[in-house]
mmCIF file of the N, C-alpha and C atoms, coordinates in Angstrom:
data_MODEL
# 
_entry.id   MODEL 
# 
loop_
_atom_site.group_PDB 
_atom_site.id 
_atom_site.type_symbol 
_atom_site.label_atom_id 
_atom_site.label_alt_id 
_atom_site.label_comp_id 
_atom_site.label_asym_id 
_atom_site.label_entity_id 
_atom_site.label_seq_id 
_atom_site.pdbx_PDB_ins_code 
_atom_site.Cartn_x 
_atom_site.Cartn_y 
_atom_site.Cartn_z 
_atom_site.occupancy 
_atom_site.B_iso_or_equiv 
_atom_site.pdbx_formal_charge 
_atom_site.auth_seq_id 
_atom_site.auth_comp_id 
_atom_site.auth_asym_id 
_atom_site.auth_atom_id 
_atom_site.pdbx_PDB_model_num 
ATOM 1   N N  . MET A 1 1  ? 4.377   -50.137 50.265 1.00 0.00 ? 1  MET A N  1 
ATOM 2   C CA . MET A 1 1  ? 4.258   -51.430 49.611 1.00 0.00 ? 1  MET A CA 1 
ATOM 3   C C  . MET A 1 1  ? 4.063   -51.194 48.112 1.00 0.00 ? 1  MET A C  1 
ATOM 4   N N  . LYS A 1 2  ? 4.793   -51.911 47.286 1.00 0.00 ? 2  LYS A N  1 
ATOM 5   C CA . LYS A 1 2  ? 4.674   -51.826 45.837 1.00 0.00 ? 2  LYS A CA 1 
ATOM 6   C C  . LYS A 1 2  ? 3.863   -53.015 45.341 1.00 0.00 ? 2  LYS A C  1 
ATOM 7   N N  . ALA A 1 3  ? 3.226   -52.860 44.173 1.00 0.00 ? 3  ALA A N  1 
ATOM 8   C CA . ALA A 1 3  ? 2.462   -53.956 43.577 1.00 0.00 ? 3  ALA A CA 1 
ATOM 9   C C  . ALA A 1 3  ? 3.034   -54.268 42.197 1.00 0.00 ? 3  ALA A C  1 
ATOM 10  N N  . PHE A 1 4  ? 3.107   -55.553 41.868 1.00 0.00 ? 4  PHE A N  1 
ATOM 11  C CA . PHE A 1 4  ? 3.554   -56.027 40.561 1.00 0.00 ? 4  PHE A CA 1 
ATOM 12  C C  . PHE A 1 4  ? 2.510   -57.003 40.059 1.00 0.00 ? 4  PHE A C  1 
ATOM 13  N N  . GLU A 1 5  ? 2.093   -56.845 38.828 1.00 0.00 ? 5  GLU A N  1 
ATOM 14  C CA . GLU A 1 5  ? 1.120   -57.781 38.268 1.00 0.00 ? 5  GLU A CA 1 
ATOM 15  C C  . GLU A 1 5  ? 1.846   -58.765 37.358 1.00 0.00 ? 5  GLU A C  1 
ATOM 16  N N  . VAL A 1 6  ? 1.671   -60.040 37.626 1.00 0.00 ? 6  VAL A N  1 
ATOM 17  C CA . VAL A 1 6  ? 2.229   -61.098 36.797 1.00 0.00 ? 6  VAL A CA 1 
ATOM 18  C C  . VAL A 1 6  ? 1.153   -62.152 36.593 1.00 0.00 ? 6  VAL A C  1 
ATOM 19  N N  . THR A 1 7  ? 1.328   -62.991 35.595 1.00 0.00 ? 7  THR A N  1 
ATOM 20  C CA . THR A 1 7  ? 0.386   -64.076 35.357 1.00 0.00 ? 7  THR A CA 1 
ATOM 21  C C  . THR A 1 7  ? 1.067   -65.394 35.681 1.00 0.00 ? 7  THR A C  1 
ATOM 22  N N  . GLY A 1 8  ? 0.267   -66.392 35.901 1.00 0.00 ? 8  GLY A N  1 
ATOM 23  C CA . GLY A 1 8  ? 0.795   -67.704 36.224 1.00 0.00 ? 8  GLY A CA 1 
ATOM 24  C C  . GLY A 1 8  ? -0.319  -68.723 36.276 1.00 0.00 ? 8  GLY A C  1 
ATOM 25  N N  . THR A 1 9  ? 0.005   -69.903 36.759 1.00 0.00 ? 9  THR A N  1 
ATOM 26  C CA . THR A 1 9  ? -0.978  -70.973 36.896 1.00 0.00 ? 9  THR A CA 1 
ATOM 27  C C  . THR A 1 9  ? -0.797  -71.643 38.247 1.00 0.00 ? 9  THR A C  1 
ATOM 28  N N  . ILE A 1 10 ? -1.831  -72.299 38.700 1.00 0.00 ? 10 ILE A N  1 
ATOM 29  C CA . ILE A 1 10 ? -1.767  -73.095 39.915 1.00 0.00 ? 10 ILE A CA 1 
ATOM 30  C C  . ILE A 1 10 ? -1.702  -74.547 39.469 1.00 0.00 ? 10 ILE A C  1 
ATOM 31  N N  . ASP A 1 11 ? -0.682  -75.270 39.887 1.00 0.00 ? 11 ASP A N  1 
ATOM 32  C CA . ASP A 1 11 ? -0.554  -76.668 39.459 1.00 0.00 ? 11 ASP A CA 1 
ATOM 33  C C  . ASP A 1 11 ? -1.410  -77.587 40.337 1.00 0.00 ? 11 ASP A C  1 
ATOM 34  N N  . GLU A 1 12 ? -1.370  -78.885 40.030 1.00 0.00 ? 12 GLU A N  1 
ATOM 35  C CA . GLU A 1 12 ? -2.202  -79.864 40.738 1.00 0.00 ? 12 GLU A CA 1 
ATOM 36  C C  . GLU A 1 12 ? -1.852  -79.981 42.214 1.00 0.00 ? 12 GLU A C  1 
ATOM 37  N N  . LYS A 1 13 ? -0.673  -79.507 42.602 1.00 0.00 ? 13 LYS A N  1 
ATOM 38  C CA . LYS A 1 13 ? -0.259  -79.533 44.004 1.00 0.00 ? 13 LYS A CA 1 
ATOM 39  C C  . LYS A 1 13 ? -0.636  -78.241 44.732 1.00 0.00 ? 13 LYS A C  1 
ATOM 40  N N  . GLY A 1 14 ? -1.280  -77.320 44.008 1.00 0.00 ? 14 GLY A N  1 
ATOM 41  C CA . GLY A 1 14 ? -1.670  -76.051 44.611 1.00 0.00 ? 14 GLY A CA 1 
ATOM 42  C C  . GLY A 1 14 ? -0.562  -75.028 44.649 1.00 0.00 ? 14 GLY A C  1 
ATOM 43  N N  . GLN A 1 15 ? 0.525   -75.267 43.921 1.00 0.00 ? 15 GLN A N  1 
ATOM 44  C CA . GLN A 1 15 ? 1.646   -74.329 43.909 1.00 0.00 ? 15 GLN A CA 1 
ATOM 45  C C  . GLN A 1 15 ? 1.485   -73.335 42.768 1.00 0.00 ? 15 GLN A C  1 
ATOM 46  N N  . LEU A 1 16 ? 1.853   -72.097 43.035 1.00 0.00 ? 16 LEU A N  1 
ATOM 47  C CA . LEU A 1 16 ? 1.765   -71.033 42.047 1.00 0.00 ? 16 LEU A CA 1 
ATOM 48  C C  . LEU A 1 16 ? 3.010   -71.045 41.171 1.00 0.00 ? 16 LEU A C  1 
ATOM 49  N N  . LEU A 1 17 ? 2.815   -71.128 39.850 1.00 0.00 ? 17 LEU A N  1 
ATOM 50  C CA . LEU A 1 17 ? 3.922   -71.093 38.884 1.00 0.00 ? 17 LEU A CA 1 
ATOM 51  C C  . LEU A 1 17 ? 3.763   -69.832 38.042 1.00 0.00 ? 17 LEU A C  1 
ATOM 52  N N  . LEU A 1 18 ? 4.741   -68.928 38.128 1.00 0.00 ? 18 LEU A N  1 
ATOM 53  C CA . LEU A 1 18 ? 4.674   -67.686 37.367 1.00 0.00 ? 18 LEU A CA 1 
ATOM 54  C C  . LEU A 1 18 ? 5.087   -67.920 35.925 1.00 0.00 ? 18 LEU A C  1 
ATOM 55  N N  . ASP A 1 19 ? 4.471   -67.159 35.003 1.00 0.00 ? 19 ASP A N  1 
ATOM 56  C CA . ASP A 1 19 ? 4.802   -67.276 33.585 1.00 0.00 ? 19 ASP A CA 1 
ATOM 57  C C  . ASP A 1 19 ? 6.187   -66.726 33.267 1.00 0.00 ? 19 ASP A C  1 
ATOM 58  N N  . ARG A 1 20 ? 6.675   -65.831 34.088 1.00 0.00 ? 20 ARG A N  1 
ATOM 59  C CA . ARG A 1 20 ? 8.014   -65.273 33.900 1.00 0.00 ? 20 ARG A CA 1 
ATOM 60  C C  . ARG A 1 20 ? 8.587   -64.920 35.263 1.00 0.00 ? 20 ARG A C  1 
ATOM 61  N N  . PRO A 1 21 ? 9.900   -64.894 35.392 1.00 0.00 ? 21 PRO A N  1 
ATOM 62  C CA . PRO A 1 21 ? 10.510  -64.541 36.676 1.00 0.00 ? 21 PRO A CA 1 
ATOM 63  C C  . PRO A 1 21 ? 10.242  -63.075 37.029 1.00 0.00 ? 21 PRO A C  1 
ATOM 64  N N  . LEU A 1 22 ? 10.170  -62.797 38.309 1.00 0.00 ? 22 LEU A N  1 
ATOM 65  C CA . LEU A 1 22 ? 10.050  -61.418 38.770 1.00 0.00 ? 22 LEU A CA 1 
ATOM 66  C C  . LEU A 1 22 ? 11.436  -60.776 38.757 1.00 0.00 ? 22 LEU A C  1 
ATOM 67  N N  . THR A 1 23 ? 11.514  -59.558 38.313 1.00 0.00 ? 23 THR A N  1 
ATOM 68  C CA . THR A 1 23 ? 12.787  -58.835 38.340 1.00 0.00 ? 23 THR A CA 1 
ATOM 69  C C  . THR A 1 23 ? 12.658  -57.736 39.384 1.00 0.00 ? 23 THR A C  1 
ATOM 70  N N  . LEU A 1 24 ? 12.993  -58.084 40.620 1.00 0.00 ? 24 LEU A N  1 
ATOM 71  C CA . LEU A 1 24 ? 12.871  -57.164 41.738 1.00 0.00 ? 24 LEU A CA 1 
ATOM 72  C C  . LEU A 1 24 ? 14.253  -56.757 42.223 1.00 0.00 ? 24 LEU A C  1 
ATOM 73  N N  . ASP A 1 25 ? 14.315  -55.560 42.817 1.00 0.00 ? 25 ASP A N  1 
ATOM 74  C CA . ASP A 1 25 ? 15.587  -55.059 43.335 1.00 0.00 ? 25 ASP A CA 1 
ATOM 75  C C  . ASP A 1 25 ? 16.076  -55.864 44.538 1.00 0.00 ? 25 ASP A C  1 
ATOM 76  N N  . THR A 1 26 ? 15.160  -56.226 45.414 1.00 0.00 ? 26 THR A N  1 
ATOM 77  C CA . THR A 1 26 ? 15.559  -56.917 46.634 1.00 0.00 ? 26 THR A CA 1 
ATOM 78  C C  . THR A 1 26 ? 14.666  -58.118 46.892 1.00 0.00 ? 26 THR A C  1 
ATOM 79  N N  . PRO A 1 27 ? 15.260  -59.271 47.172 1.00 0.00 ? 27 PRO A N  1 
ATOM 80  C CA . PRO A 1 27 ? 14.451  -60.431 47.542 1.00 0.00 ? 27 PRO A CA 1 
ATOM 81  C C  . PRO A 1 27 ? 13.904  -60.259 48.955 1.00 0.00 ? 27 PRO A C  1 
ATOM 82  N N  . GLY A 1 28 ? 12.805  -60.912 49.249 1.00 0.00 ? 28 GLY A N  1 
ATOM 83  C CA . GLY A 1 28 ? 12.227  -60.840 50.585 1.00 0.00 ? 28 GLY A CA 1 
ATOM 84  C C  . GLY A 1 28 ? 10.811  -61.372 50.593 1.00 0.00 ? 28 GLY A C  1 
ATOM 85  N N  . PRO A 1 29 ? 10.155  -61.265 51.719 1.00 0.00 ? 29 PRO A N  1 
ATOM 86  C CA . PRO A 1 29 ? 8.787   -61.770 51.848 1.00 0.00 ? 29 PRO A CA 1 
ATOM 87  C C  . PRO A 1 29 ? 7.810   -60.968 50.984 1.00 0.00 ? 29 PRO A C  1 
ATOM 88  N N  . VAL A 1 30 ? 6.749   -61.613 50.546 1.00 0.00 ? 30 VAL A N  1 
ATOM 89  C CA . VAL A 1 30 ? 5.722   -60.964 49.724 1.00 0.00 ? 30 VAL A CA 1 
ATOM 90  C C  . VAL A 1 30 ? 4.338   -61.381 50.213 1.00 0.00 ? 30 VAL A C  1 
ATOM 91  N N  . ARG A 1 31 ? 3.345   -60.605 49.849 1.00 0.00 ? 31 ARG A N  1 
ATOM 92  C CA . ARG A 1 31 ? 1.944   -60.996 50.024 1.00 0.00 ? 31 ARG A CA 1 
ATOM 93  C C  . ARG A 1 31 ? 1.408   -61.304 48.640 1.00 0.00 ? 31 ARG A C  1 
ATOM 94  N N  . VAL A 1 32 ? 0.634   -62.367 48.527 1.00 0.00 ? 32 VAL A N  1 
ATOM 95  C CA . VAL A 1 32 ? 0.122   -62.786 47.215 1.00 0.00 ? 32 VAL A CA 1 
ATOM 96  C C  . VAL A 1 32 ? -1.399  -62.749 47.243 1.00 0.00 ? 32 VAL A C  1 
ATOM 97  N N  . ILE A 1 33 ? -1.983  -62.105 46.240 1.00 0.00 ? 33 ILE A N  1 
ATOM 98  C CA . ILE A 1 33 ? -3.428  -62.118 46.049 1.00 0.00 ? 33 ILE A CA 1 
ATOM 99  C C  . ILE A 1 33 ? -3.677  -62.865 44.747 1.00 0.00 ? 33 ILE A C  1 
ATOM 100 N N  . VAL A 1 34 ? -4.474  -63.902 44.795 1.00 0.00 ? 34 VAL A N  1 
ATOM 101 C CA . VAL A 1 34 ? -4.740  -64.714 43.607 1.00 0.00 ? 34 VAL A CA 1 
ATOM 102 C C  . VAL A 1 34 ? -6.124  -64.361 43.067 1.00 0.00 ? 34 VAL A C  1 
ATOM 103 N N  . LEU A 1 35 ? -6.189  -63.966 41.795 1.00 0.00 ? 35 LEU A N  1 
ATOM 104 C CA . LEU A 1 35 ? -7.450  -63.671 41.125 1.00 0.00 ? 35 LEU A CA 1 
ATOM 105 C C  . LEU A 1 35 ? -7.708  -64.765 40.109 1.00 0.00 ? 35 LEU A C  1 
ATOM 106 N N  . LEU A 1 36 ? -8.820  -65.455 40.251 1.00 0.00 ? 36 LEU A N  1 
ATOM 107 C CA . LEU A 1 36 ? -9.171  -66.527 39.326 1.00 0.00 ? 36 LEU A CA 1 
ATOM 108 C C  . LEU A 1 36 ? -10.207 -66.033 38.327 1.00 0.00 ? 36 LEU A C  1 
ATOM 109 N N  . SER A 1 37 ? -9.982  -66.309 37.052 1.00 0.00 ? 37 SER A N  1 
ATOM 110 C CA . SER A 1 37 ? -10.959 -65.969 36.030 1.00 0.00 ? 37 SER A CA 1 
ATOM 111 C C  . SER A 1 37 ? -12.094 -66.972 36.076 1.00 0.00 ? 37 SER A C  1 
ATOM 112 N N  . GLU A 1 38 ? -13.307 -66.452 35.987 1.00 0.00 ? 38 GLU A N  1 
ATOM 113 C CA . GLU A 1 38 ? -14.467 -67.329 35.927 1.00 0.00 ? 38 GLU A CA 1 
ATOM 114 C C  . GLU A 1 38 ? -14.931 -67.399 34.481 1.00 0.00 ? 38 GLU A C  1 
ATOM 115 N N  . PRO A 1 39 ? -15.144 -68.628 33.951 1.00 0.00 ? 39 PRO A N  1 
ATOM 116 C CA . PRO A 1 39 ? -15.632 -68.741 32.572 1.00 0.00 ? 39 PRO A CA 1 
ATOM 117 C C  . PRO A 1 39 ? -17.004 -68.085 32.434 1.00 0.00 ? 39 PRO A C  1 
ATOM 118 N N  . THR A 1 40 ? -17.231 -67.465 31.298 1.00 0.00 ? 40 THR A N  1 
ATOM 119 C CA . THR A 1 40 ? -18.530 -66.860 31.020 1.00 0.00 ? 40 THR A CA 1 
ATOM 120 C C  . THR A 1 40 ? -19.264 -67.712 30.007 1.00 0.00 ? 40 THR A C  1 
ATOM 121 N N  . ASP A 1 41 ? -20.511 -67.389 29.770 1.00 0.00 ? 41 ASP A N  1 
ATOM 122 C CA . ASP A 1 41 ? -21.286 -68.118 28.764 1.00 0.00 ? 41 ASP A CA 1 
ATOM 123 C C  . ASP A 1 41 ? -20.720 -67.892 27.368 1.00 0.00 ? 41 ASP A C  1 
ATOM 124 N N  . GLU A 1 42 ? -20.183 -66.684 27.139 1.00 0.00 ? 42 GLU A N  1 
ATOM 125 C CA . GLU A 1 42 ? -19.696 -66.336 25.811 1.00 0.00 ? 42 GLU A CA 1 
ATOM 126 C C  . GLU A 1 42 ? -18.388 -67.026 25.463 1.00 0.00 ? 42 GLU A C  1 
ATOM 127 N N  . THR A 1 43 ? -17.507 -67.161 26.436 1.00 0.00 ? 43 THR A N  1 
ATOM 128 C CA . THR A 1 43 ? -16.193 -67.732 26.150 1.00 0.00 ? 43 THR A CA 1 
ATOM 129 C C  . THR A 1 43 ? -15.642 -68.439 27.377 1.00 0.00 ? 43 THR A C  1 
ATOM 130 N N  . GLU A 1 44 ? -14.898 -69.481 27.149 1.00 0.00 ? 44 GLU A N  1 
ATOM 131 C CA . GLU A 1 44 ? -14.252 -70.210 28.241 1.00 0.00 ? 44 GLU A CA 1 
ATOM 132 C C  . GLU A 1 44 ? -12.985 -69.500 28.674 1.00 0.00 ? 44 GLU A C  1 
ATOM 133 N N  . GLU A 1 45 ? -12.414 -68.716 27.787 1.00 0.00 ? 45 GLU A N  1 
ATOM 134 C CA . GLU A 1 45 ? -11.110 -68.140 28.044 1.00 0.00 ? 45 GLU A CA 1 
ATOM 135 C C  . GLU A 1 45 ? -11.058 -66.720 27.515 1.00 0.00 ? 45 GLU A C  1 
ATOM 136 N N  . ASP A 1 46 ? -10.534 -65.801 28.297 1.00 0.00 ? 46 ASP A N  1 
ATOM 137 C CA . ASP A 1 46 ? -10.380 -64.423 27.884 1.00 0.00 ? 46 ASP A CA 1 
ATOM 138 C C  . ASP A 1 46 ? -9.196  -64.334 26.923 1.00 0.00 ? 46 ASP A C  1 
ATOM 139 N N  . ALA A 1 47 ? -9.385  -63.647 25.810 1.00 0.00 ? 47 ALA A N  1 
ATOM 140 C CA . ALA A 1 47 ? -8.318  -63.545 24.808 1.00 0.00 ? 47 ALA A CA 1 
ATOM 141 C C  . ALA A 1 47 ? -7.069  -62.882 25.382 1.00 0.00 ? 47 ALA A C  1 
ATOM 142 N N  . ASP A 1 48 ? -7.216  -62.052 26.406 1.00 0.00 ? 48 ASP A N  1 
ATOM 143 C CA . ASP A 1 48 ? -6.075  -61.381 27.007 1.00 0.00 ? 48 ASP A CA 1 
ATOM 144 C C  . ASP A 1 48 ? -5.258  -62.289 27.917 1.00 0.00 ? 48 ASP A C  1 
ATOM 145 N N  . ASP A 1 49 ? -5.674  -63.538 28.087 1.00 0.00 ? 49 ASP A N  1 
ATOM 146 C CA . ASP A 1 49 ? -4.958  -64.451 28.966 1.00 0.00 ? 49 ASP A CA 1 
ATOM 147 C C  . ASP A 1 49 ? -3.763  -65.121 28.293 1.00 0.00 ? 49 ASP A C  1 
ATOM 148 N N  . THR A 1 50 ? -3.552  -64.882 27.004 1.00 0.00 ? 50 THR A N  1 
ATOM 149 C CA . THR A 1 50 ? -2.408  -65.465 26.319 1.00 0.00 ? 50 THR A CA 1 
ATOM 150 C C  . THR A 1 50 ? -1.134  -64.833 26.877 1.00 0.00 ? 50 THR A C  1 
ATOM 151 N N  . PRO A 1 51 ? -0.210  -65.656 27.348 1.00 0.00 ? 51 PRO A N  1 
ATOM 152 C CA . PRO A 1 51 ? 1.028   -65.100 27.908 1.00 0.00 ? 51 PRO A CA 1 
ATOM 153 C C  . PRO A 1 51 ? 1.768   -64.231 26.890 1.00 0.00 ? 51 PRO A C  1 
ATOM 154 N N  . VAL A 1 52 ? 2.353   -63.165 27.366 1.00 0.00 ? 52 VAL A N  1 
ATOM 155 C CA . VAL A 1 52 ? 3.069   -62.213 26.516 1.00 0.00 ? 52 VAL A CA 1 
ATOM 156 C C  . VAL A 1 52 ? 4.171   -62.904 25.725 1.00 0.00 ? 52 VAL A C  1 
ATOM 157 N N  . GLU A 1 53 ? 4.907   -63.811 26.360 1.00 0.00 ? 53 GLU A N  1 
ATOM 158 C CA . GLU A 1 53 ? 6.002   -64.493 25.669 1.00 0.00 ? 53 GLU A CA 1 
ATOM 159 C C  . GLU A 1 53 ? 5.473   -65.325 24.495 1.00 0.00 ? 53 GLU A C  1 
ATOM 160 N N  . GLU A 1 54 ? 4.304   -65.925 24.662 1.00 0.00 ? 54 GLU A N  1 
ATOM 161 C CA . GLU A 1 54 ? 3.709   -66.710 23.580 1.00 0.00 ? 54 GLU A CA 1 
ATOM 162 C C  . GLU A 1 54 ? 3.303   -65.803 22.409 1.00 0.00 ? 54 GLU A C  1 
ATOM 163 N N  . VAL A 1 55 ? 2.756   -64.645 22.712 1.00 0.00 ? 55 VAL A N  1 
ATOM 164 C CA . VAL A 1 55 ? 2.381   -63.681 21.673 1.00 0.00 ? 55 VAL A CA 1 
ATOM 165 C C  . VAL A 1 55 ? 3.625   -63.193 20.939 1.00 0.00 ? 55 VAL A C  1 
ATOM 166 N N  . LYS A 1 56 ? 4.685   -62.860 21.698 1.00 0.00 ? 56 LYS A N  1 
ATOM 167 C CA . LYS A 1 56 ? 5.933   -62.399 21.078 1.00 0.00 ? 56 LYS A CA 1 
ATOM 168 C C  . LYS A 1 56 ? 6.519   -63.462 20.149 1.00 0.00 ? 56 LYS A C  1 
ATOM 169 N N  . ALA A 1 57 ? 6.524   -64.718 20.597 1.00 0.00 ? 57 ALA A N  1 
ATOM 170 C CA . ALA A 1 57 ? 7.070   -65.803 19.780 1.00 0.00 ? 57 ALA A CA 1 
ATOM 171 C C  . ALA A 1 57 ? 6.271   -65.966 18.500 1.00 0.00 ? 57 ALA A C  1 
ATOM 172 N N  . SER A 1 58 ? 4.952   -65.859 18.601 1.00 0.00 ? 58 SER A N  1 
ATOM 173 C CA . SER A 1 58 ? 4.101   -65.989 17.421 1.00 0.00 ? 58 SER A CA 1 
ATOM 174 C C  . SER A 1 58 ? 4.363   -64.854 16.426 1.00 0.00 ? 58 SER A C  1 
ATOM 175 N N  . LEU A 1 59 ? 4.512   -63.641 16.937 1.00 0.00 ? 59 LEU A N  1 
ATOM 176 C CA . LEU A 1 59 ? 4.784   -62.505 16.058 1.00 0.00 ? 59 LEU A CA 1 
ATOM 177 C C  . LEU A 1 59 ? 6.149   -62.630 15.388 1.00 0.00 ? 59 LEU A C  1 
ATOM 178 N N  . LYS A 1 60 ? 7.150   -63.112 16.122 1.00 0.00 ? 60 LYS A N  1 
ATOM 179 C CA . LYS A 1 60 ? 8.478   -63.308 15.536 1.00 0.00 ? 60 LYS A CA 1 
ATOM 180 C C  . LYS A 1 60 ? 8.434   -64.342 14.416 1.00 0.00 ? 60 LYS A C  1 
ATOM 181 N N  . ARG A 1 61 ? 7.686   -65.454 14.653 1.00 0.00 ? 61 ARG A N  1 
ATOM 182 C CA . ARG A 1 61 ? 7.552   -66.481 13.613 1.00 0.00 ? 61 ARG A CA 1 
ATOM 183 C C  . ARG A 1 61 ? 6.873   -65.901 12.370 1.00 0.00 ? 61 ARG A C  1 
ATOM 184 N N  . ALA A 1 62 ? 5.796   -65.149 12.584 1.00 0.00 ? 62 ALA A N  1 
ATOM 185 C CA . ALA A 1 62 ? 5.062   -64.563 11.454 1.00 0.00 ? 62 ALA A CA 1 
ATOM 186 C C  . ALA A 1 62 ? 5.938   -63.597 10.669 1.00 0.00 ? 62 ALA A C  1 
ATOM 187 N N  . LEU A 1 63 ? 6.721   -62.778 11.374 1.00 0.00 ? 63 LEU A N  1 
ATOM 188 C CA . LEU A 1 63 ? 7.608   -61.836 10.690 1.00 0.00 ? 63 LEU A CA 1 
ATOM 189 C C  . LEU A 1 63 ? 8.665   -62.577 9.879  1.00 0.00 ? 63 LEU A C  1 
ATOM 190 N N  . GLN A 1 64 ? 9.229   -63.631 10.449 1.00 0.00 ? 64 GLN A N  1 
ATOM 191 C CA . GLN A 1 64 ? 10.237  -64.415 9.743  1.00 0.00 ? 64 GLN A CA 1 
ATOM 192 C C  . GLN A 1 64 ? 9.636   -65.068 8.494  1.00 0.00 ? 64 GLN A C  1 
ATOM 193 N N  . GLU A 1 65 ? 8.420   -65.600 8.615  1.00 0.00 ? 65 GLU A N  1 
ATOM 194 C CA . GLU A 1 65 ? 7.754   -66.208 7.462  1.00 0.00 ? 65 GLU A CA 1 
ATOM 195 C C  . GLU A 1 65 ? 7.511   -65.168 6.375  1.00 0.00 ? 65 GLU A C  1 
ATOM 196 N N  . ALA A 1 66 ? 7.101   -63.966 6.763  1.00 0.00 ? 66 ALA A N  1 
ATOM 197 C CA . ALA A 1 66 ? 6.864   -62.909 5.783  1.00 0.00 ? 66 ALA A CA 1 
ATOM 198 C C  . ALA A 1 66 ? 8.168   -62.503 5.091  1.00 0.00 ? 66 ALA A C  1 
ATOM 199 N N  . LYS A 1 67 ? 9.249   -62.405 5.864  1.00 0.00 ? 67 LYS A N  1 
ATOM 200 C CA . LYS A 1 67 ? 10.546  -62.025 5.290  1.00 0.00 ? 67 LYS A CA 1 
ATOM 201 C C  . LYS A 1 67 ? 11.059  -63.061 4.299  1.00 0.00 ? 67 LYS A C  1 
ATOM 202 N N  . THR A 1 68 ? 10.754  -64.341 4.535  1.00 0.00 ? 68 THR A N  1 
ATOM 203 C CA . THR A 1 68 ? 11.252  -65.401 3.657  1.00 0.00 ? 68 THR A CA 1 
ATOM 204 C C  . THR A 1 68 ? 10.258  -65.765 2.565  1.00 0.00 ? 68 THR A C  1 
ATOM 205 N N  . GLY A 1 69 ? 9.175   -64.988 2.452  1.00 0.00 ? 69 GLY A N  1 
ATOM 206 C CA . GLY A 1 69 ? 8.215   -65.220 1.380  1.00 0.00 ? 69 GLY A CA 1 
ATOM 207 C C  . GLY A 1 69 ? 7.241   -66.357 1.621  1.00 0.00 ? 69 GLY A C  1 
ATOM 208 N N  . GLN A 1 70 ? 7.162   -66.837 2.840  1.00 0.00 ? 70 GLN A N  1 
ATOM 209 C CA . GLN A 1 70 ? 6.235   -67.922 3.161  1.00 0.00 ? 70 GLN A CA 1 
ATOM 210 C C  . GLN A 1 70 ? 4.857   -67.336 3.476  1.00 0.00 ? 70 GLN A C  1 
ATOM 211 N N  . THR A 1 71 ? 4.217   -66.791 2.455  1.00 0.00 ? 71 THR A N  1 
ATOM 212 C CA . THR A 1 71 ? 2.924   -66.145 2.629  1.00 0.00 ? 71 THR A CA 1 
ATOM 213 C C  . THR A 1 71 ? 1.880   -66.788 1.729  1.00 0.00 ? 71 THR A C  1 
ATOM 214 N N  . ARG A 1 72 ? 0.613   -66.489 2.029  1.00 0.00 ? 72 ARG A N  1 
ATOM 215 C CA . ARG A 1 72 ? -0.493  -66.962 1.196  1.00 0.00 ? 72 ARG A CA 1 
ATOM 216 C C  . ARG A 1 72 ? -1.373  -65.779 0.857  1.00 0.00 ? 72 ARG A C  1 
ATOM 217 N N  . PRO A 1 73 ? -2.035  -65.822 -0.294 1.00 0.00 ? 73 PRO A N  1 
ATOM 218 C CA . PRO A 1 73 ? -2.952  -64.725 -0.637 1.00 0.00 ? 73 PRO A CA 1 
ATOM 219 C C  . PRO A 1 73 ? -4.068  -64.605 0.407  1.00 0.00 ? 73 PRO A C  1 
ATOM 220 N N  . ILE A 1 74 ? -4.477  -63.393 0.684  1.00 0.00 ? 74 ILE A N  1 
ATOM 221 C CA . ILE A 1 74 ? -5.511  -63.148 1.693  1.00 0.00 ? 74 ILE A CA 1 
ATOM 222 C C  . ILE A 1 74 ? -6.804  -63.888 1.356  1.00 0.00 ? 74 ILE A C  1 
ATOM 223 N N  . SER A 1 75 ? -7.087  -64.066 0.066  1.00 0.00 ? 75 SER A N  1 
ATOM 224 C CA . SER A 1 75 ? -8.323  -64.755 -0.322 1.00 0.00 ? 75 SER A CA 1 
ATOM 225 C C  . SER A 1 75 ? -8.334  -66.202 0.178  1.00 0.00 ? 75 SER A C  1 
ATOM 226 N N  . GLU A 1 76 ? -7.171  -66.823 0.264  1.00 0.00 ? 76 GLU A N  1 
ATOM 227 C CA . GLU A 1 76 ? -7.091  -68.200 0.766  1.00 0.00 ? 76 GLU A CA 1 
ATOM 228 C C  . GLU A 1 76 ? -7.349  -68.271 2.273  1.00 0.00 ? 76 GLU A C  1 
ATOM 229 N N  . LEU A 1 77 ? -7.040  -67.221 2.995  1.00 0.00 ? 77 LEU A N  1 
ATOM 230 C CA . LEU A 1 77 ? -7.197  -67.242 4.442  1.00 0.00 ? 77 LEU A CA 1 
ATOM 231 C C  . LEU A 1 77 ? -8.662  -67.328 4.853  1.00 0.00 ? 77 LEU A C  1 
ATOM 232 N N  . TRP A 1 78 ? -9.572  -66.846 4.000  1.00 0.00 ? 78 TRP A N  1 
ATOM 233 C CA . TRP A 1 78 ? -10.997 -66.880 4.334  1.00 0.00 ? 78 TRP A CA 1 
ATOM 234 C C  . TRP A 1 78 ? -11.648 -68.210 4.022  1.00 0.00 ? 78 TRP A C  1 
ATOM 235 N N  . GLU A 1 79 ? -10.992 -69.053 3.239  1.00 0.00 ? 79 GLU A N  1 
ATOM 236 C CA . GLU A 1 79 ? -11.573 -70.351 2.883  1.00 0.00 ? 79 GLU A CA 1 
ATOM 237 C C  . GLU A 1 79 ? -11.729 -71.216 4.129  1.00 0.00 ? 79 GLU A C  1 
ATOM 238 N N  . GLY A 1 80 ? -12.907 -71.782 4.285  1.00 0.00 ? 80 GLY A N  1 
ATOM 239 C CA . GLY A 1 80 ? -13.159 -72.683 5.397  1.00 0.00 ? 80 GLY A CA 1 
ATOM 240 C C  . GLY A 1 80 ? -13.574 -72.014 6.690  1.00 0.00 ? 80 GLY A C  1 
ATOM 241 N N  . ILE A 1 81 ? -13.657 -70.689 6.685  1.00 0.00 ? 81 ILE A N  1 
ATOM 242 C CA . ILE A 1 81 ? -14.102 -69.993 7.891  1.00 0.00 ? 81 ILE A CA 1 
ATOM 243 C C  . ILE A 1 81 ? -15.614 -69.846 7.821  1.00 0.00 ? 81 ILE A C  1 
ATOM 244 N N  . ASP A 1 82 ? -16.280 -70.316 8.867  1.00 0.00 ? 82 ASP A N  1 
ATOM 245 C CA . ASP A 1 82 ? -17.746 -70.215 8.924  1.00 0.00 ? 82 ASP A CA 1 
ATOM 246 C C  . ASP A 1 82 ? -18.146 -68.822 9.364  1.00 0.00 ? 82 ASP A C  1 
ATOM 247 N N  . VAL A 1 83 ? -18.996 -68.196 8.573  1.00 0.00 ? 83 VAL A N  1 
ATOM 248 C CA . VAL A 1 83 ? -19.488 -66.857 8.903  1.00 0.00 ? 83 VAL A CA 1 
ATOM 249 C C  . VAL A 1 83 ? -20.876 -67.012 9.489  1.00 0.00 ? 83 VAL A C  1 
ATOM 250 N N  . GLU A 1 84 ? -21.090 -66.395 10.634 1.00 0.00 ? 84 GLU A N  1 
ATOM 251 C CA . GLU A 1 84 ? -22.409 -66.492 11.290 1.00 0.00 ? 84 GLU A CA 1 
ATOM 252 C C  . GLU A 1 84 ? -23.320 -65.396 10.846 1.00 0.00 ? 84 GLU A C  1 
# 
């Protein structure tokens, strides 16, 4: 038996929706183990839960903005950030 790790969500009907299609050699029956993240006191959401495709899209946008000169000085990026 082989294992593949993918991410997804459970919709209001209880159906599992994968974030990306599985690329398997042969279609057939599978066993599914669902692991649910439990919120902690420190954070409601684990930073690693961002889908890979969303991260890739964000990086592509940032690279395109940098290539076209749509940048701001680093000193401006700190304005308005509350430091604890």
